[in-house]
C-alpha positions as CSV (number, residue, x, y, z in Angstrom):
1,M,-7.4,-5.7,-33.5
2,Q,-7.1,-6.8,-36.9
3,V,-6.8,-10.3,-38.0
4,T,-3.0,-11.5,-38.0
5,S,-0.5,-13.1,-40.2
6,S,-0.5,-16.1,-38.0
7,G,-4.0,-16.6,-38.1
8,R,-4.5,-18.1,-34.7
9,T,-7.3,-16.9,-32.1
10,Q,-7.6,-17.4,-28.2
11,C,-10.6,-17.2,-26.1
12,V,-10.2,-15.2,-22.9
13,I,-12.2,-17.1,-20.4
14,A,-14.0,-15.0,-18.0
15,P,-12.2,-16.3,-14.4
16,F,-15.6,-16.2,-12.4
17,T,-17.7,-18.5,-14.7
18,G,-15.0,-20.2,-16.9
19,E,-17.1,-18.9,-20.1
20,T,-15.3,-17.8,-23.1
21,L,-15.9,-14.0,-22.7
22,A,-13.7,-12.8,-25.8
23,E,-11.8,-14.5,-28.7
24,L,-8.7,-12.3,-29.9
25,P,-6.4,-12.7,-32.7
26,I,-2.7,-14.2,-32.0
27,S,0.1,-12.2,-33.0
28,G,3.1,-13.8,-35.6
29,V,6.9,-12.9,-35.7
30,D,5.4,-10.8,-38.8
31,D,2.8,-9.0,-36.9
32,V,5.6,-8.0,-34.5
33,R,7.7,-6.4,-37.2
34,A,4.9,-4.7,-38.8
35,A,3.9,-3.1,-35.5
36,Y,7.2,-1.8,-35.0
37,A,7.5,-0.6,-38.6
38,K,4.2,1.4,-37.8
39,A,5.0,2.6,-34.4
40,R,8.8,3.9,-35.9
41,A,6.7,5.7,-38.9
42,A,4.4,7.5,-35.9
43,Q,6.8,8.2,-33.5
44,A,9.0,10.9,-35.6
45,D,5.8,13.2,-35.8
46,W,4.9,12.3,-32.3
47,A,8.5,13.3,-31.0
48,G,8.7,16.4,-32.9
49,R,5.4,17.9,-31.0
50,S,6.3,19.7,-28.0
51,P,5.9,18.1,-24.5
52,A,2.9,20.0,-23.8
53,E,1.1,19.2,-26.5
54,R,2.1,15.5,-26.2
55,A,0.6,16.0,-22.5
56,R,-2.8,17.0,-23.5
57,P,-4.6,13.4,-24.3
58,F,-3.2,12.4,-20.8
59,L,-4.6,15.4,-19.0
60,L,-8.0,14.6,-20.1
61,L,-7.5,10.8,-19.3
62,H,-7.9,11.7,-15.7
63,D,-11.4,13.0,-15.8
64,A,-12.6,10.2,-18.9
65,I,-11.3,7.2,-16.9
66,L,-13.3,8.3,-13.8
67,D,-16.4,9.7,-15.7
68,R,-16.7,5.9,-17.4
69,R,-15.5,4.0,-14.3
70,D,-18.2,2.0,-14.2
71,E,-17.5,0.3,-17.8
72,I,-13.8,-0.3,-17.2
73,L,-14.5,-1.7,-13.8
74,D,-17.0,-4.3,-15.7
75,L,-14.1,-5.3,-18.0
76,V,-11.3,-5.3,-15.5
77,Q,-13.4,-7.9,-13.1
78,N,-14.2,-9.8,-16.0
79,E,-10.9,-10.5,-17.4
80,T,-9.6,-10.8,-13.7
81,G,-12.0,-12.2,-11.4
82,K,-10.9,-9.3,-8.7
83,A,-13.4,-7.7,-6.4
84,R,-14.7,-4.6,-7.9
85,K,-12.9,-2.6,-4.9
86,H,-9.5,-4.1,-6.1
87,A,-10.6,-3.0,-9.6
88,F,-10.8,0.4,-8.6
89,E,-7.6,0.7,-7.1
90,E,-6.7,0.3,-10.8
91,V,-8.8,3.2,-12.0
92,L,-7.6,5.4,-9.5
93,D,-3.9,4.2,-10.1
94,V,-4.5,5.2,-14.0
95,A,-6.0,8.5,-13.2
96,G,-3.6,9.5,-10.5
97,C,-0.4,8.4,-12.5
98,S,-1.3,10.1,-15.8
99,L,-2.2,13.4,-14.0
100,Y,1.3,13.4,-12.1
101,Y,3.1,12.5,-15.5
102,A,1.1,15.0,-17.8
103,R,1.4,17.8,-15.6
104,R,5.1,17.4,-14.7
105,A,6.6,16.2,-18.2
106,P,6.9,19.3,-20.1
107,R,8.8,20.8,-17.2
108,L,11.2,17.7,-16.7
109,L,11.8,17.3,-20.6
110,A,12.6,21.0,-21.1
111,P,16.5,21.7,-21.8
112,R,18.5,22.6,-18.5
113,A,21.3,24.5,-18.4
114,R,24.3,23.0,-16.7
115,K,27.5,24.4,-15.6
116,G,30.3,24.5,-18.1
117,I,33.9,24.1,-17.2
118,F,34.7,27.3,-17.6
119,P,32.4,30.1,-16.4
120,A,31.0,32.8,-19.1
121,A,32.9,30.9,-21.6
122,T,31.4,27.3,-21.9
123,R,27.7,27.0,-22.4
124,V,26.1,23.8,-21.8
125,T,22.8,22.7,-22.1
126,E,20.9,18.9,-21.1
127,L,18.6,17.8,-23.6
128,R,16.1,14.8,-22.8
129,R,15.9,12.6,-26.0
130,P,13.2,9.7,-26.4
131,K,14.8,6.6,-26.7
132,G,12.4,5.3,-29.9
133,V,10.1,2.7,-29.6
134,V,9.6,1.1,-26.2
135,A,8.6,-2.5,-25.9
136,L,6.3,-2.7,-22.8
137,I,5.3,-6.1,-21.5
138,S,2.6,-6.2,-18.6
139,P,1.2,-8.6,-16.7
140,W,-2.6,-10.0,-15.9
141,N,-2.6,-9.3,-12.4
142,Y,-3.1,-5.5,-12.5
143,P,-3.7,-5.1,-16.4
144,L,-5.0,-1.8,-16.4
145,A,-3.2,-0.1,-13.8
146,L,0.3,-1.7,-14.7
147,G,-0.1,-1.5,-18.8
148,V,-1.5,2.2,-18.5
149,T,0.8,3.5,-16.2
150,D,4.1,2.6,-17.5
151,A,2.9,3.4,-21.4
152,V,1.9,7.0,-20.2
153,P,5.2,8.7,-19.1
154,A,7.0,6.4,-22.4
155,L,4.6,8.6,-24.5
156,L,4.9,11.6,-22.7
157,A,9.0,11.2,-23.4
158,G,8.0,11.3,-27.0
159,N,8.5,7.4,-27.7
160,A,6.1,5.4,-29.5
161,I,5.3,1.5,-27.8
162,V,5.4,-2.0,-28.7
163,H,2.9,-3.3,-26.1
164,K,2.3,-7.1,-25.4
165,P,-0.2,-7.4,-22.8
166,D,-1.1,-10.7,-21.1
167,T,-3.8,-12.0,-23.9
168,Q,-6.0,-12.9,-20.6
169,T,-6.2,-9.5,-19.9
170,A,-5.5,-7.6,-23.1
171,L,-9.4,-6.1,-23.6
172,S,-8.7,-3.5,-20.7
173,T,-5.5,-2.3,-22.5
174,L,-7.6,-2.0,-25.9
175,W,-10.2,-0.2,-24.3
176,T,-7.7,2.2,-22.5
177,I,-6.3,3.0,-26.2
178,D,-9.7,3.4,-27.6
179,L,-10.6,6.1,-24.9
180,L,-7.5,7.9,-25.7
181,A,-7.9,8.2,-29.1
182,E,-10.6,9.4,-28.5
183,L,-8.9,12.2,-26.4
184,G,-6.3,12.9,-29.5
185,M,-3.6,10.8,-28.9
186,P,-2.5,9.3,-32.1
187,R,-3.6,5.8,-32.0
188,E,-0.3,4.4,-34.2
189,I,1.9,5.4,-31.3
190,W,0.6,2.5,-29.2
191,Q,0.6,-0.7,-30.9
192,V,-0.4,-3.9,-29.7
193,V,0.5,-7.3,-30.2
194,L,-0.7,-10.7,-28.4
195,G,1.1,-14.0,-28.1
196,E,3.3,-16.3,-25.5
197,P,6.7,-15.0,-25.0
198,A,8.2,-18.4,-26.7
199,D,6.3,-17.5,-29.9
200,V,6.9,-13.6,-30.2
201,G,9.3,-12.8,-27.4
202,D,12.4,-12.7,-29.6
203,A,11.1,-10.5,-32.3
204,L,9.7,-8.1,-29.4
205,L,12.9,-7.8,-28.1
206,D,14.8,-7.7,-31.3
207,H,13.3,-4.6,-32.4
208,A,13.2,-2.4,-29.2
209,D,15.0,0.5,-28.2
210,Y,14.2,0.2,-24.6
211,V,12.5,-2.5,-22.7
212,V,9.9,-2.2,-19.7
213,F,8.7,-5.5,-18.2
214,T,6.5,-6.4,-15.1
215,G,6.2,-10.1,-14.2
216,S,8.3,-13.0,-12.9
217,T,12.3,-12.9,-11.9
218,R,12.8,-15.6,-14.1
219,G,11.1,-13.8,-17.1
220,G,13.3,-10.6,-15.9
221,R,16.5,-12.4,-16.0
222,K,15.9,-13.5,-19.4
223,I,15.2,-10.2,-20.6
224,A,17.6,-8.3,-18.9
225,E,20.1,-10.7,-20.7
226,E,18.7,-10.2,-24.0
227,A,18.8,-6.5,-23.4
228,A,22.7,-6.7,-22.2
229,R,23.3,-8.5,-25.7
230,R,21.7,-5.6,-27.5
231,L,23.0,-2.9,-25.6
232,I,19.5,-1.5,-24.8
233,G,18.3,-0.1,-21.6
234,C,15.4,-2.1,-19.3
235,S,13.4,-1.7,-16.6
236,L,12.1,-4.7,-14.7
237,E,9.8,-5.1,-11.7
238,L,10.1,-8.7,-10.9
239,G,8.8,-10.9,-7.7
240,G,8.2,-10.4,-4.0
241,K,8.1,-12.3,-1.1
242,N,7.3,-9.3,1.3
243,P,7.2,-9.0,4.7
244,M,5.1,-7.4,7.3
245,I,6.5,-6.5,10.9
246,V,4.0,-5.7,13.5
247,L,5.5,-4.4,16.3
248,D,4.8,-4.8,20.3
249,D,3.5,-1.3,20.5
250,A,1.4,-1.7,17.3
251,D,-2.5,-1.1,17.6
252,L,-3.4,-5.0,17.0
253,D,-6.9,-3.9,15.7
254,V,-5.4,-1.7,13.1
255,A,-2.6,-3.6,12.4
256,V,-5.1,-6.7,11.8
257,Q,-7.3,-4.8,9.3
258,G,-3.8,-3.5,7.5
259,A,-2.6,-7.2,7.3
260,V,-6.1,-8.3,5.8
261,R,-5.7,-5.3,3.1
262,A,-2.0,-6.2,2.3
263,C,-2.4,-10.0,1.9
264,F,-5.8,-10.6,0.3
265,T,-6.2,-7.6,-1.9
266,N,-6.9,-9.0,-5.4
267,A,-6.7,-12.0,-3.4
268,G,-2.7,-12.0,-2.8
269,Q,-2.1,-11.6,-6.7
270,L,-0.1,-8.6,-6.1
271,C,3.6,-7.9,-6.5
272,L,3.2,-5.9,-3.3
273,S,1.2,-8.4,-1.0
274,I,2.3,-9.3,2.0
275,E,3.4,-13.1,2.1
276,R,5.5,-13.3,5.3
277,L,3.9,-11.6,8.7
278,Y,6.3,-11.3,11.6
279,V,4.4,-10.6,14.9
280,H,6.5,-9.7,18.3
281,E,6.3,-12.6,20.5
282,S,4.2,-10.5,23.4
283,V,1.1,-10.1,20.8
284,F,2.0,-13.0,18.6
285,D,-1.0,-15.2,19.8
286,A,-3.7,-12.0,20.1
287,F,-2.4,-11.1,16.5
288,A,-2.8,-14.4,15.3
289,E,-6.5,-15.1,16.6
290,R,-8.0,-11.7,15.5
291,F,-6.3,-12.2,11.9
292,A,-7.3,-15.7,11.4
293,R,-10.7,-14.3,12.4
294,A,-10.7,-11.6,10.0
295,A,-9.6,-13.7,6.9
296,E,-12.4,-16.0,8.0
297,G,-15.2,-13.2,7.8
298,L,-14.1,-12.1,4.4
299,T,-16.6,-11.9,1.7
300,L,-15.9,-13.9,-1.2
301,G,-17.8,-13.5,-4.1
302,A,-18.0,-13.5,-8.2
303,G,-19.9,-10.6,-10.2
304,H,-19.9,-6.6,-9.6
305,D,-21.0,-6.5,-6.1
306,W,-19.6,-3.2,-3.7
307,S,-20.0,-5.5,-1.0
308,V,-17.4,-8.7,-2.2
309,Q,-14.1,-8.2,-0.4
310,M,-12.4,-11.0,-2.1
311,G,-12.6,-12.1,-5.5
312,S,-11.2,-15.0,-7.9
313,L,-7.7,-16.3,-8.8
314,T,-7.2,-15.4,-12.5
315,S,-6.1,-18.8,-13.9
316,R,-5.9,-22.3,-13.2
317,R,-2.1,-22.2,-13.2
318,Q,-2.3,-19.6,-10.2
319,L,-5.2,-22.0,-8.7
320,D,-2.9,-25.4,-8.9
321,T,0.2,-23.2,-7.3
322,V,-1.9,-21.9,-4.4
323,T,-3.0,-25.1,-3.6
324,A,0.0,-26.9,-4.3
325,H,2.0,-24.5,-1.5
326,V,-0.6,-24.8,0.8
327,D,-0.8,-28.8,0.7
328,D,3.0,-29.0,0.9
329,A,3.2,-26.7,3.8
330,V,0.4,-28.9,5.6
331,A,2.0,-32.0,4.8
332,K,5.3,-30.8,6.5
333,G,3.8,-29.7,9.3
334,A,2.8,-26.2,9.2
335,T,-0.7,-25.2,11.0
336,L,-3.9,-23.8,9.4
337,L,-5.3,-21.3,11.3
338,T,-8.1,-20.6,8.7
339,G,-8.7,-21.5,4.8
340,G,-6.3,-23.9,2.9
341,R,-9.6,-25.2,0.7
342,A,-10.7,-24.3,-3.1
343,R,-14.0,-23.2,-3.7
344,P,-15.7,-24.2,-6.5
345,D,-19.2,-23.5,-5.4
346,L,-18.2,-19.8,-5.8
347,G,-16.6,-20.5,-9.0
348,P,-14.2,-22.4,-10.7
349,L,-11.0,-20.2,-9.5
350,F,-12.0,-19.5,-6.3
351,Y,-9.7,-20.1,-3.1
352,E,-10.2,-19.1,0.5
353,P,-7.9,-16.6,2.6
354,T,-5.6,-18.7,4.2
355,V,-3.1,-18.0,7.4
356,L,-0.7,-20.7,8.8
357,T,2.0,-21.0,11.2
358,G,5.0,-23.2,11.8
359,V,6.2,-22.5,8.4
360,R,9.7,-23.5,7.9
361,E,12.5,-24.2,5.7
362,G,11.8,-26.8,3.1
363,M,8.2,-25.8,2.6
364,E,7.9,-24.3,-1.0
365,L,5.8,-21.9,1.2
366,C,8.9,-20.6,3.0
367,R,10.7,-18.8,0.7
368,D,8.9,-19.0,-3.1
369,E,6.5,-16.4,-4.2
370,T,3.0,-17.9,-3.9
371,F,1.1,-15.3,-5.4
372,G,-2.3,-16.0,-4.1
373,P,-4.6,-15.5,-0.8
374,V,-1.9,-17.0,1.6
375,V,0.4,-15.2,4.2
376,A,2.4,-17.3,6.9
377,L,2.8,-16.1,10.7
378,Y,6.0,-16.0,12.2
379,P,7.2,-14.6,16.1
380,F,10.0,-12.7,16.6
381,A,11.4,-11.3,20.0
382,T,13.5,-8.3,19.1
383,D,13.5,-5.5,16.1
384,D,17.1,-6.6,15.6
385,E,15.5,-10.1,14.6
386,A,12.6,-8.5,13.0
387,V,14.9,-6.7,10.4
388,E,17.0,-10.0,9.9
389,L,13.7,-12.1,9.4
390,A,12.4,-9.5,6.7
391,N,15.8,-9.6,4.8
392,D,16.2,-13.2,4.8
393,T,14.9,-13.3,1.4
394,A,16.2,-13.4,-2.1
395,Y,13.9,-10.6,-2.8
396,G,13.3,-6.9,-2.2
397,L,10.3,-5.3,-3.3
398,N,7.9,-4.1,-0.5
399,A,7.8,-4.1,3.1
400,S,5.5,-2.8,5.9
401,I,6.1,-2.0,9.5
402,W,3.1,-1.5,12.2
403,T,3.8,0.6,15.3
404,S,2.6,3.6,17.3
405,S,6.0,5.1,17.3
406,P,6.9,6.0,13.4
407,P,10.2,7.3,14.3
408,R,10.9,3.8,15.7
409,A,9.8,2.4,12.4
410,R,11.5,4.5,10.2
411,R,14.8,3.5,11.8
412,L,13.9,-0.1,11.3
413,A,13.0,1.0,7.7
414,A,16.3,2.4,6.7
415,R,17.6,-1.1,7.7
416,V,15.2,-3.0,5.3
417,R,16.5,-4.0,2.3
418,A,13.2,-3.3,0.0
419,G,12.5,-0.7,-2.6
420,T,9.5,0.5,-0.8
421,V,8.6,0.1,3.1
422,N,5.2,1.5,4.1
423,I,4.5,2.4,7.5
424,N,1.1,1.5,8.9
425,E,-0.1,0.8,5.6
426,G,0.4,-2.5,3.6
427,Y,1.6,-1.2,0.3
428,A,-0.7,1.8,-1.3
429,S,1.2,4.7,0.7
430,A,4.5,4.2,-1.1
431,Y,2.8,3.0,-4.1
432,A,0.2,5.9,-4.5
433,S,2.7,8.6,-3.9
434,Y,3.6,9.4,-7.5
435,D,6.3,11.5,-6.9
436,V,8.9,9.3,-5.3
437,P,10.3,6.0,-7.6
438,M,9.3,2.6,-6.8
439,G,10.7,-0.5,-7.9
440,G,12.5,-3.3,-6.4
441,M,16.1,-4.7,-4.5
442,K,18.0,-7.6,-5.0
443,A,15.7,-10.3,-7.4
444,S,12.6,-8.1,-7.4
445,G,14.3,-6.0,-10.3
446,L,15.9,-3.2,-11.5
447,G,15.0,0.4,-12.6
448,R,12.1,2.5,-11.0
449,R,8.7,3.3,-11.8
450,H,7.1,6.6,-10.5
451,G,8.7,9.9,-9.9
452,V,11.4,11.5,-12.0
453,E,13.4,8.3,-12.9
454,G,9.7,7.0,-13.9
455,L,9.5,9.4,-16.9
456,L,13.5,10.2,-17.8
457,R,14.1,6.2,-18.2
458,Y,12.5,6.5,-21.1
459,T,14.9,9.2,-22.3
460,E,18.9,9.4,-23.4
461,A,20.5,12.7,-22.1
462,Q,22.1,14.7,-24.5
463,A,24.8,17.3,-23.7
464,V,25.5,20.0,-25.9
465,A,28.3,22.4,-25.1
466,S,29.4,25.2,-27.0
467,Q,32.7,27.0,-26.3
468,A,33.7,30.9,-26.9
469,G,36.3,31.7,-29.2
470,W,38.4,34.0,-26.5
471,L,38.8,30.9,-24.4
472,G,39.7,27.6,-24.7
473,F,42.0,24.5,-24.3
474,E,44.5,25.2,-26.3
475,P,46.8,28.4,-25.4
476,P,46.3,31.7,-27.4
477,G,48.8,32.0,-30.1
478,G,52.0,32.0,-29.4
479,V,51.7,31.5,-25.6
480,P,54.0,28.3,-24.7
481,Y,51.8,25.5,-23.5
482,E,53.5,25.2,-19.9
483,R,52.8,28.7,-19.5
484,W,49.3,28.0,-20.2
485,A,49.4,24.9,-18.1
486,G,50.0,27.1,-15.0
487,V,47.1,29.8,-16.2
488,L,44.7,26.9,-16.3
489,V,45.9,25.4,-12.9
490,T,45.7,28.9,-11.4
491,A,42.0,29.6,-12.7
492,L,40.9,26.3,-11.4
493,K,42.0,27.0,-8.0
494,V,40.5,30.2,-8.2
495,M,37.1,28.7,-9.1
496,R,37.2,26.3,-6.0
497,R,37.6,29.0,-4.0
498,A,34.9,30.9,-5.4
499,R,32.8,27.7,-5.6
500,L,32.3,28.0,-9.1
501,K,33.0,24.8,-9.9
């Protein structure tokens, strides 16, 4: 990135050590406007290319990022503080999602013949046209995965992007753009601006043709209001207070390991992470004891060692939130089974995996999203109660059900109000299945990434219809309209019986 009009810079602090990792230029309003101007100038040529031509760099991205994984893993860890195994999930996500869309975009974006009102006389084609320039706002917790996997389908659809990643984790975005430029992507179609929403947010939204946002529910509401005012579309993946249900027939050893992964991946800084864990009363004590022991046994640490099982929080703000939620719950009567302490001996932002029972209404931890390595356990008596408890939240992003009877779990899943429900997995089965849409219900957002919707949301559908001169909506010369109306009624009934409409 170049020097910006604001002349300001911001230091990126390495969560592992608290030391400065990089110094990045902060954009001003004029920089945002310039980024849009560059993106629009480049978008016309990019949209004029065939979908197959646009797909070429992204087909190559799959192998390229896997081959250079050590380089990007180091970078993601350095800017986020996550464990290497959790950074590797981001690399796999970018590789898999990019390949999925690069292979399918030419077919999904191709003109499609549709049925016309009059068979043989009305020819209708559905075209998919790019929105134009997309504003992409991506978060700090999964900077590589959530930035790139939203950008790729937008670009494949023929759009350009003005991207505002979180400044703390912008290096992985810039690295990926450099890589794609080496693979043949025109650099101008992916513009990056940095800065706080209060400073550049209005300018970012004012010039967008579509907005994609992953972040807090509060931020998503503001973006939705602005998009509505401008009559542009938006797609929002927002917060979650996600439930896991462990049924009485679950394999407890398997469920415990699944819960550890679902609760403590990326130190719990995952929108899909489990924060509420409902366990059948007949196995509650056994599960709680094993789960707490497994959480306590996790290896925490800084650095690039694959043996580390949980890394650091990313910011002081997250550490403060986690600390406040846990301290408030304990002060109001919740019981700590394990954890509950910061670990400055490991690094400035480490916090122990924490498991509590006795969390109830009036505690911040009960309903607010913590976004850290903290989970509350609750017993339940019946399947109906489990579903009721799982749904008792303003959010609806992800849920998990553990049982030895998948049919039983599928029946319960159909009753859970969440955009994704995983059976005998915490989050990855649904998220990594790119052929199915993924997103939130209720306060967890609107719109979907992945699947056909994840590409077509970046397009406008256009209908082009041509009518043969020998049959139309006006009667042939000399035929009274009343008689012509009767002819049309008869024709419509014949078409219905022949299933032509």
